[in-house]
Structures are given as structure tokens and as C-alpha cells.
N, C-alpha and C positions, 0 to 999 in steps of 0.2 A: 536464085538457085536454078542451075541448068540440067534438064532431064532430057532424054532419048525419047524420041517421038513413036512409043510403042502404042498399039491399037488397045481399045476398052477391051475386045475379046482375049487378046493376050494377058492382060491383066488378069483378067476374073479367072482365067485358067490357072495363073500363077497362084492366085491366092487360094482356090480350091485345095493346091497342092501343098499349101504351107500350112492350112487349117489343121490344130492338132499339136503343132510345134511349141506351143505354150505363148504365155502373154509377153515375156520378156524376149522372145525369139522375134514375134510378130511385130512389137513395137521397134525394136531396133533395126530389124530386117537387113543388116549388113553380111559381107561375104557371099558370093554367090552360091558357094558349095554348102552353106546353111541351108538350103531347101528341102533337106531330106526328111527325117523325123527327130523327135525330141531325144530320144535316148542317144543319137547320133551324135546331137549337138552338145549333151551334156558331157558325152565322152571326150568330144572336141576341146570344150571350154576346159575340162579336168587337165588334158593335156595340156592346154596352153599356160594354165595356171602353174604347173611343175616344170616347165621348160626354164633354163636359165636365161633364155633369149628373151627379151620383151617385145609385146606387140602392142600397138595402140591404133584406135580407129579415130579419125576425126572428119567431120563434115566441111564441105567444099561450097561457096568459097570463104566461109567465116572461121574456118578452122577450129571449129571448138571437138572437145573430146568427148567421143559417144560411148566408147568402150575401150578397155585395157586390160591385160592380163596382170597377175600377182608380182610378176618381175618388174613390170613397169610402175607399180605402186612402191616396190622396194627400192627402187630406184630414186623416184622423187621424194620419197619418205613421208608418203600420204596413203590412205587406203584408195582403192580402186573407185569407190562410192563418192568419195571427197574428190577426185578427178573429174567425173562426168559432169560435163557442161562447162569445164575451164576452158582457157585458150590456151592453145599449144604453144602459141608464141610467149605466153607469161611463164612458163617453166623454167628460164634462165638459159637457154640455149643460145641466146644473143642472136647474132646475125645470121647464123646458120639455121635457125627456126624459121626465119623471114625467109632464107633463102628456098629451104623446102617448101614452104606454104607458097611461094612465087611460081616454082617450078610447077607443083600440083596444078596451081590455077591455069597456069599455060596449057599444060595438058587437056585439062578440062575445057577450056574455049576452043583451042584449033585441033583437037582429036576426038572425032565422033565414034569411030569405031572401037568398042574396048580392045580388040585383038591388036589393034595398032599402038595399043597406049604403052610407052616403054617403062622398063624399070630404072631407078635411079639408085645412087650411093652417095653417101658424104661421110666423111671422117670428121667428127667435132669433138670438142673438149668441153666437158661438163663440170661446174663445179658444185662438189656435195660437200656440205658441212667443212668449208674451207679446205676441201682437197679436192683436185683436179683428176678426172677418170676422162679416157679416151673413149669415144662410142663409134662404133661402124653403123651406120642407120641405112637401110635399104628402104623405099617407098615407091609406090605407084598408084595410079588411079585405079576405083572399082566402081563400078556401077550397078545400082540397085534399084529396080523399079523406078528408072528414070532419076533418081539421085545420085550426087558423085559424092564419093568419100576418098578420104588418102589413108591407104593401109600402110603403116610403117612398122618395119620389123627391125629391131636393134641388138647389139651386144656390146659388154664390155670387154673392148681391146686394149685395155691399158698395159698388161703385161706384155702383150705382145709389141706395142709402143715402145715400152723398156727395153726389151730385148733387142729391138731393131736399133735403137739409138745407141744401147750399149755395144753391138755390133758395130754400128758405123763410126763409133770412136774409137774402138780397139782396132779394127781390121782395116777402116778405111781411112788412109793417111789425109788425105784431101777433105774430108769430114771432118778429121780431129782437128786439123789446122786452119778451121775458118777464122778468117781475120776478124770477123766480129765476134769472137769469143770473149768472154769477160775474164778469162784466165789465160796464162799464157800456157803455150803447148809446145813442146819439141820432142822429135823423135832422136834417140841416141842409138850407136853402134859403135861397139869398141871406145867407148867412152867418148866418141867425137858426136859434135851436134850435125846432124845429117839436115835436118829442117827444123823450121820454127815458125809460128804463126806472127803476126803483125804485133799482137798484145805482148807476146815476151819480148819481143823488141822494144818496145814503149818502156814496159817495166823496167828493163835491165839498161836501157839508154844507149843501144845498140843502134847504130844506123841500117836500114834496111838490107839485109842479104851479108851484113859483115860479121855474125857470128856464126854463120854456118861454115863447117870446117874446122873450127877450133876444137880443142879439147874442152871437155866439161869444166876442166881446173880455174877456168876464166870466171867462174860463177864463185868461188870460195875464196874466203879470207887468206887460207894458208894452205901450204903443202899439207900438213899434219891433217887439218878438217877434210881437206879432198881425199886423201887416202882413207883415213879412218870410215868416213860416211859413206864413200864408194864400196868399202869391202863390206860393210853393213847391208847397203842397198843390194848389191848383187848377188850376196849370198841368199837373200830373201829372194831375188827374181829366179835365181837358178833353181830355187825348190817350186816354183809355179806360184808365189804367192804374191800378192801387192803389197808395196813398200809405201808407208808414209810417215812423214816427221816434220816437224817445225826447226827449222834452223836458220841460222845468220847467214845471209849470201852478201855479196857486194856487187853494185851494179857499174856500169863501166868507167864511171868518174871516181870510183873507190868508195863511194857510200854504202855504208854496211845498211842493211834493213833484214827485217824478220819476214820468211817465207814460208808459207807451206807447201810441202812436196809430196807428190803422190806419182808412184811408178809402177808400170807393169809390162812384163814382155809381150811382145807381139805374138808368139807364139810358145805357150808354157812348157810344151815339148822339145822346143829348140829355142832356147832363149839366146843362143847366140846370132839369131837372127836382127837382134835390137830390140829396144824398148821404147814406150811412150812416155813422158812425164809431164804432168800437170803444174804448173806454178801459181799459186794464189799468194798476192801481197797482204799479210796479216800484220804489216808492220804499226798500222794504228791501234788496230785490236790488242797486240803484244803489249804496246807500250801502254795502253789503258789499263791493261791486267796488272802489268808491273808498277804502274802508278797506285791501282787499288791496294796490291800487297804493300808498296811503300807506305801508304796512308794509314794502312792498319796498324803500323809501328811508328809513325812520326805526326807530327802537329801540320796540319795542312797549311797555315798562314807562314810560319817560321821555317818549316820543314826539319825542326828539332825533333830527337826522340822525345815519344808521347811516354805517358803514365806506364804501359804495358812494357815497353822497350826497356825504360828507365828501371823498374823492377827487376827484370831479367838481368838486366847489368849488374845490379847492384847484388843479386844473389850470386853470381860469378864471381864478384869483386870479394864477397865474404868468403867464399870458399879458398880463394887463392889467399886472401889476408890471414886465414887460419892457418896455414901452411908456413908463410913467413913472418907472422907476428906482426904483420904492418895494421896502420891506422886508417880506417875510411871516414870521410868528412861527407856529410850530406848537407847541403846548404840551401835553405829556402830564399829567394830572391823575390821582392816584392817592390813594385814601381810606386814611391808615393805621391797621393792625389792623382793617380791616373784617371781615376773616374771624373774628376773634374777636366782634363783635358779632353776626353771623350766627348763630355755633354757640351763643352764650350767650342771646340774646334772641330768636331765631327768624327764618326768612325774612320773614313777614309786617312785623315791623319794619324789617328790613334793606330790603327794597322800597322801604317808605315812605320811608325816610332817603335813598334813591336819587334819588327824586323831588323831596324836598325839595332836596337838594344840587343835583338839575339844575336847580330855579326858582331858587336863590341863583346860581349860575353865570352863568345868562342874564340877570339881574339886574345884572351887572356889566362885562357887553359892550355893544359897538356895533351897530346894526342890521345893520352889514354884515358883523360877526362870525359865526362860527359854533360853536355849542355841540355836541359829538357824543358819544354814548356807545358805545362799542366793545364792551361787554359786561362783566360783572362789577362791579369798582368803579373801573374806568378810564374819565375823561372825556378827550375831545380839543377845544383850543380852537384853531380857525384864524383868526387875526389878520391880515386882509389890509391893504395900503395904510398901510403903517408908515413915518411920516418917518425913523425910526431905531429902532435897537435898544432905547434908553431907554424908550420907551414901555412895552414889555413889564415892566419892573421895577415901574411904577408900579401897572399892571394887577394883576400878580402880588400885589403888598402889599396891592390891595384886596380880591381874591378871597379870600386867606388870611384876612385879616380878617373877611370873612364867614362863612367856613366857621368860624371859631372861635367863633363865637357858638352860644350852647347850641340844639340841636335838642329839641323837644319833641313826642314821639310815643307814644302810648298812656300817657298819664299819667308817661312816663317822660323824664328830661332827658338828653339824650347830649351829651357834648363830642367834637368831632373835629378832626383836623389834617389835612393832605394834604401831600404831596410833589411837586413839578412839576419836570420836564424841560422845556428849551426848545431848539429847533432853529430856525435862521433861514435863509431862502432869500434869496440864492442863495449865501451862505457854508459853510454845512453841507450841501448838496445841491439839485439841480434837480429832483427828481421826489418822488413822493408816499412811495414805500417807503424811499428813503435817509433823507428828513425824517424820518418817523415812526420808522424804527430809531435814528436817533441823538438824537431827543428822548426816547425809551425809554431810551436808554441814560443820559441825563442824570438822567431820575426817578429810576433806580435808585441813580444816585450820590448825589442827595438822599437816599434811604432809608439808604443805608449812612453818611451824614454824621449821622445821628440824626433823620432824618424833621423834618417840619414846617418844610420849608425849601424853596429853589428852587435849580437849576443851570442852565447854559447848557452846550449841548455844547462840548468841545473834543477835541482830537487824542489827548490823554493817555486819554481814554474808550475810543477806537479800541483803543489799546495794551490797556488793560484787557481789552476783550472779546476780542479776540485770546489773551490769557493766559488768561482763561477757557475759551476753546474749547481750547487746549491741555491745559489742567487735566483737562477733560472727556474729551479723548482719552487722555490719560495715566493717568487713573483706571481706565481698562478693563483697563490693562495692570500696574496696581501690584499688584493680589491675585496675579496668576501669576507676577509678578517678585521677590514677596516685598520689597517697597518699603515696606510700613508697618511701623511699630515702634511699642509702646505704652512710654509714661512713667506713672511713679507717683508721686504725689503724697502724701506721709504725712497720717494722720488720727490726733488723739490725743486722749486723754480730758483734760478741762480740769482736772479735781482728780487731780493726781499725776502727770500728764503720760504716761501709760501709751500706748503706740504699740497702736492697734486695727485698723489695715488702712491701705488706701491707694485714692484715686481713680484708675481705668485713663483715661489720655487718650492717644489715638491721635496719631501724628506720621506725616508722609510723606517719606521721604528720598529726593526725585526726584533721578534721575541728572543732569539738566539745571538745575534751580532750585534743587536742595540741598534742605535741610530746609524744606519748607512747612507753615506753620502751619494747624491746623483752620479758623480763621476763614477762609481763602481756597480750602479746598478741601470742606469740609462742606456749604457751601449748594449748591455744583455737585454734589455727590454725593446730596443730596437732591432736587435739581430732576431729577436724569438718574435716579433711582431705585436706583441703586448704593451708596447709605446702607445696603439691607437686606443684601446678600452681605458688605459691610464690617464692619456690625455684629455681623455673626453671626462674623466672623473675630475682633472684639475681644472677645466674650463668649467664645469658646473659648480664646482666647489667655490672658486674665485668669485662668480658671479654671485652666490649667495652671500659672499664675504663682504663686496662693496656694497651691497644693499645696507649692511650693518653701518657702514661708514657714513652713508648719505644719512640715514636715519638719526647717528650721533651728531650731527650739525655739520658735516663737511661738504663744502659747496663743489658740485660737479668732479666727483672723486673717479678715479680711472684706476683699474686692475689691469695690469700688463701679463699676458700669458705667452710661454713659449709654444712655439710648433715645431715640432720634426718633420723633417723630409718624408719621413714614410708616414706618417700622420695625414700629411699634407698630400701627398700623391696617391695613397692606397687607401685611406680612410674617407669617410663621407663628411669631410670638413664642414662644408655649408650647413649640412644638418644637423652637425654637432653644435655649430656656431648658433644656429636658429633655435634649437631646443635649449640650450643653457640660457638665452636670453629670454625666450619664453617662460621658461621653469621659473626663474629668479625673479621676473617682472622688471628688471633693468632697463634703462635706455641704451640702445646700442652703442651709443658714443663713450658709454662708460667702461666698454670693454676694449682693451688695446691687444692684437695679436702682434707678436713678434716673430719675424719670418728671416731665416738666415739666408746668406746669399747663395748658398747650395741648392736652396730650392728654387730661388730665381733663376738660375742658368739652366735647369735640366727641363726638356719638355716646353721650352718656352711658351709656345703658343697656348697650349692646355694652361699653364700656369697663369699666364696673361688672364685668360678669360675666369679663371676662378677667382683670382684677386680681384678683377673688375667687379665679380658678382658679390664677394665679400665687402667691397667697399660700398655698392649699392646698399647693402643692408645697414649701412650707418655705423659699422665698427671703424675703431681706428688701426692703422698698419703701419708698423715699423720695420726696419731692417736691423736686426741684430748683428753684434760683432762686425759692424761696417769698418771696411778696410783691409781685412784679412782674406777676402775672395778674390776671384778673378776678374770678371768683367763687369762689376758693378755700376760704373759709370754710365755705360752703355744701354743700362737697363733703367737707369732712374727715370728718363724721360718717358717710358712708357709704361711702367708701374706706378699706379695713384697711391704713392705710400706717403705718410703724414710726417714720419720722424726717420731721422737715422741716428743708430745707437754707437758710438763711437768706441770701439774695442778698447778693454781697458791695458793691454798691452801697450797702447802707445799714451795711456794717462799715467803710470805708474811713474815713469821718469821723464815727465812732461817738464819739468823744471830744471833737469841736469842734461838733458839729451835733445840737443839741437834737431835732429833728424825726426824724433818723435813730435816736437813742438812745432814742425813745418807743417809734417803731416796732418796735425789737429787742426792747424790752422787753416790748412788748404781746405780739409773737408767742412769746417764751419762756414767758410767763405762760400764754397760750391752751394752748401745746404741754402744758404740764405739766398742766393741768387736765384734757386728753383723754388723758394717759396715753402722749404721743409724745415721742421724744428731739428734740434739736435740735443741729444742728451749723451753726457760723459759717465760710465760706470767705472767703479774702482778708483772713486776719488777717498784717499785716505790722510791727506794732509791739508792744512789750510793753505800751504805755499800752492798748491796743485789748485785749490778751489779758487784763488787769488789768481791765477793765472787764466783758467778757464772764464772768469769774469771778463779778464782784459780780452780773451779771444771772442766774446759775445756769445758764448755757449748758452743754451736756453735752459737747459735741465740737468742736473746732476743725481747721482746716487753712488753710495760706497760707505765703508766703515766708518770714515770721518764724520759723516751725518747719520749713519745708522745702522746696524747690523741685521740681517735676516732674522726675522723673530716670530713665535708663534703667533696665532691669531689674536689671544688673549692679550699678549704683551703689545701688539701692533696696535690694539684698541686703545689702550694705555696711553702710548706714545702719541697716538692722535688727539687722545683727550687734551694731552699735557699741551700739545701744539696748538689746538684751539684756544687752551686758557692763555696761552702766551700771546695768542693775536688778540683776545678780547681786554687783556690787562692792558696791551698797547693801545688799545682804542681808548 
């Protein structure tokens, strides 16, 4: 702390004069003029607290705040009491705060006579609540009782700064045309460019000085735009108004771009003196805005119209159709087995495939038609103004032929087919929702008919949809009301004919519909998610039943249970299997889980981990419907399965179809080389059985050997089989 060398007598005299001024005044003891009386001091503080200028007192050399008025507290956003003792440097004035303290410290060190201490000032920018304000700060040294203080007085000069900047921009050509400006600036008189800054030349693509003297016509795409825009702009300028607009301009090379223009006359009273214009390149922003508007009505991947735009166009087509009595067709087009392609080849190939399909569909339709993507692999075609429905058939045939041509993506050749459903206006509905619903029904009918075909909507489909709804509602009560029943189809060794077990097949004994086939209710159960609790019930029931087979004398019986993909990926399959084994008390090897190839190819790593854990539990694993999927061979080495189940589609015509025979023989040979057993399903004749024996298939099941039968009937079959073996012994 630096003090003046005053005598002790001087200090005592001063202290006597200060006595009575109050505790606060004595301890702070700043401002030389505050050596009068308490009333004067209070009046002075009140005056300071009511002034708009701020006052702050800091100690030197440490720069701590010892006092301040209310205006300073409002500026900082804190009470004066909270600021006392805080560092002035910490208030956020940045380098300017350090500069102020450095100057005050220099004065304190080098100037001993207070009368020689100068006043200083600085204009600084202060950030308050993310808003910058300008401050005019005056400061100097004050010495009280040998202690040095910095006295600072400041005011908000933001408005003044803004006015100065505006006047500089409008009235001073040199300041307005600074080359480091982020916007292009030109001055114009009589529609000619008088001067411009470097940013304008860079933006427009002109060499330095080459635009000066030219008519502003060079900025516009056409004479029409130049005339109409100029007329509107100068009408505003002549009225003393500022003019602003976003318009398409052209660069020197002819490239169009979006630009934001703001213009104002130099002298609103005399607009003929010329005007100043600011150019802001907003091309990227405008294109982004246009893109956002586009995507609000189009699919981002294919850029086809989306649901909302399709609906709008259909409504317009209906109004026109009513006037001309024409037919409108709405087609739902779904790519067959697209999910398998996505799962096996990846979403990159899948997305590119969707783009290519969209292009082919657009190539098949008229200009007035609309091709829309609703999401996933589903496309919608809107065909307005059709003379008759027969026109649809021709178009469907053409687009199905186009889609059937190979697609080449990333060195992969892909073959596709589509299923198409068609609804007609006005016969099938008079609004978007009803036509979409019925076209969708027709598409699913095409799927169920074997895919790669089309169907027109008919009322029978409505009846089916109603039935599907009834099934969905009934399924929720079926488990509670014990309406499910398991049937068992025998599985035998092909050599010797020994019974090794059975496949458990679920049936639904509906109180209204009677015995419902799994083909009718399983898809509904999978769609609703009810397949998970139903699958758990099947596993529990099958395990309880296989215990009875063992008790009846069957050695090492095995019951095979089918797992759905949903049950495997979204259910707690490991806990379900463990619980079924524990509750029934069976040995794990008495349970065989049949996995479809669709399970094996989705989310491969997670599936592989789950399969390994199931295998470690001791259960048997087989791949169902082998040969109908997509990448089975590549997964066999990784998945620890025990058996391949050859799909019945290859078995039924095994004797008469050489291709089927070759496929079956190859599957058996491959399985044998990998140490896997094989079982053929769908064996319905002795000739087929003999052929499978010749090919060395291990196991068989089918109507020739035994139909699916209730548990009691299977037990009787089992006992007859065991009796036959005993008599043979």
C-alpha cells in the first residue's frame, strides 16, 4: 500500500474533524470531499444512488471494490453489498479492466502530488446477459489518509455508439464501404454503381473496379425483374423509407443466387443525391428453407410426394373426377421380402434399392399420375382421370415387369418382386382414408396369394378384415379361457422307424369359429405381440407332455417347439426356456427349439450370443424350413445347431422333380459334412420315404407316418409303437 508521508499532527487534526460522521464513513474514508458532516454525506450518497451514471471506488494496488452506487449494482446485476470486496478485474470488462488498473497503478507509483494526478477515460464494451453495451469510463487516483484509491465514473453510451455507427454507415461513404465488411455495399446514383466494396465484388464475381460505372441492370436475371424491382425500390426511397427485399440476382458468370437487399437514400429530403445498398448472400439459407418446405411434402430418401401431398392430390383428383365422371385408382405397392434384404445386406443397399425402385415406378406412369412413398418399402400410385379400370391392369403389368428386371447395387445383383393392391374411386370409397384402407387390404390379399401379383379390392376382403379383428380380440381371451390346444406330429428315424419324439403344433378351439388353423391366427398374434405369451404357454405345455412320454416307457423322447422371430428377439426367451425346463423337471436335451432362418439373419451378433447361451443350457436347436431363406449356409458354421429341417416344398415332389431332388440331396450331404442331422417334413408317400432313405436322411415326419393329433391320441400312437417294438423283440 503506498501512502503520502503526512505528519502525525496532521492526521490527528483530520481525525478530530471527521469524528461524528458515522461508522460507515469513518471506516471507508474515501473521497476527500467527504470530510464534512454526516448529513452532507448522506445527501451525497443519496444523490449518487439516484444518478444514471455509475460510480465505483477501488483500493490500490489490489483493485478491490470498496464502495459503489446503485447504478453500478444495476449494471453488474448484483447488490452493492455483494460487490464490496470483489475484484474489479473479475467483473467481465476483460482487457480494459486490466488496462484501467495498470494506469491507476502507474499514477500511484510515479506521481506523488495529488494535484498532478490526471484524469483518464476509456470506451469499453461490456457483456451483460449476452447483450453488449458500450461504457464511457472516466477514472483517476484519489488519496485519502495516505491510502490510494481509484475513483471511476461511467455511463452507458450504447445508444450514442449506435447512432454514431449508423451515421457513419449512411453519411460517410468511406466508412460504409470498408473492405473488411461482411456484406457487399454499393452506392448508386441514377441506377448506376458509383462505388462498391471488396466484399460486393467477391460476392458478385467481379474483378476490382470492373463493376463501377455500370448500370445496376447487370445484377438482375432479366429486364423485367430489373424494371419491376427498381420501380418498387425507388418509390420507397423517394418517400424517405428504407427498402428491403430478398431477390434472385446473378453473379458475373451468370450463376443465379438468392440475395437480401437493403437500400436507403443518402438524403431522404433529396433522394436524387443517390442511395446506399447493402447486399447479403442468403443463398444457402434460402435453399435450406426451400428444402425444408420441400421435405414437408416429400419423402427425404426418394424425394417422392409424401402422405400429406398424396392426400391433397387425391382430393383434387376427386373434384375433377366428379365433373368428368372418370375413375381414380389408388395402388399400394409393397416390395416382397424387403426386410430380408435390409437385414442381410444392410440399410445402405436397402436405401439405394428404394431410390432405384422409385425411379422405375416414375418411369411407368403418366405426367398427371403421382408416385408416393409412405415409408419403409411401401409405395402408393395415384392414377387420376382413368376412362375405365382396365387401364390399371395394363399399368400394373408394365410396372411389375420393370421391377422384375435385376437391380445392380454395389456390385450386387438383386431380383425383386412386388405385391400390389388396387382400390377404385368411386366404387371402393369416396375419400383418402377409405381408399387407402381398401387398397392396403387388397395388397395383403396379393401377399397371401403368394406375392408377385396384384388384387383389386372386393367386399370379401372387408369380411376378412373383420374376421382378423375378431381374431385379434379373441386371442386376448384365449389364454385366460384355456382355448388353446397342442397337437403332436410324430417324428421317426428313417432307419428302423423308431419313434424319437414329436413336433408340438398349436391349435385354437374358438367358441364361435371352432378349430382355428394356426395359419389364420399366428400372423395376427405376431402382429399384436401376443405371440410372446402364447409361445411361453406352448413351451410349458409341451415340456409337461414330454414327461408323460418318458413315463410311458419312451426312451429319450424329444418334443420340438417352434419359435417365432418376435418371440426370439423381443421376448425373454432364455428365461422362458429355463422356466419350462425347471417347472416340468425334464432333462434339457428333451426340448428342441426350431429356429427359422429369418431369426438367424437379423441382428446377427446378438442372435448368435443368445443361441450360444441356449445351447449351453443343454437344449437342442434346429433350423426350420431350411432352404427357403437367404444366407443360411454362411451362418451354419457360426450357429451351434444340431439339425436341419428340410422344407416340405422340396419334399412333396421329390420323386418327380429333379431340381427338388438335387436340392434335397445337396442339403443332406452338406449337413453330413458339418456333423448335423437332417429331418424331412411333408413325407406323404412311400416313394418319397424310399427316396429319402436312399439319400441318407436321418429323420422324417409327415402324413404318411402320422398326422398331427391331440395329446391323448399321440399317447395311444406312442403306446402302439412301443408295443410293436416289444413284440418285435
